[in-house]
N, C-alpha and C positions, 0 to 999 in steps of 0.2 A: 435570455427567457425569462422573465423580472420572475423573483424571487421562488422556494424551495418549489419543486410536485411532490416530494418524498418527505412522513413526515421522520424527524428524529426516530420514532419508534419503526415504520419502516428501514432506513436509510441502515438500524442498524440491526435489523433482519436481515437484510441483502447482504451485508458486511458479511456476518458472521459462513453468509455460506457463499460469497464468494472471493472473501480474502485480497481482494488483489486489486490493483489501485487502478491499472491498467486493464483489466478486464469491468470491474464495476464501470468503467467510467465511457469505454465503449458498447457496453449494455444500455447504459442512461441514458448515452449522449451528451456527455458532459467533458470539459476537459479534466484534464488528469489532475492537474494543480489545485480545482476548486474543486477537483474527487477530495484531496487532501487537505487542505483548510478546510471543508465541509465535517473531514473526520476527524478532526480538532477541534474543532469549534465543539462535537460533540462530545468530544472524552473530555472536555472542559465544564463543559453543561453537566451533565448525570453523571460526571466522579467512577466513571471506567473504562476501561483499554479496551481501542480494536487494534488487539494486533495483527502482522499481515504476515502473509504465507514464504516464509525462508525463498530468501532469492538463491535457486539454486544456478545461476550462471557463473556467477566469479566463484572463480578457483584459485589460491594461492597460488604466483610465480614458482614455478619448479627450481630447483637451486641444483648449481651445475657444481657438480666434483670438477676439484681443481685436482689432476697431477701431483704424483712428487715430482720435483722441479720444474715446474710451469708458471 
């Protein structure tokens, strides 16, 4: 695909609804890396922040308690 088919304003509006690079890429038929690059360039060009949703897949590893004498 040559060029962008979403304007910056359309991208920003869609991003505010979806807020996930993977979901955005699958909805619009883009590569995830392209979504990240486009988002970063729009943030720099318009001096705004386009935050992502908090990824809840990561959980901190559980710490094993050590018993006395071991």
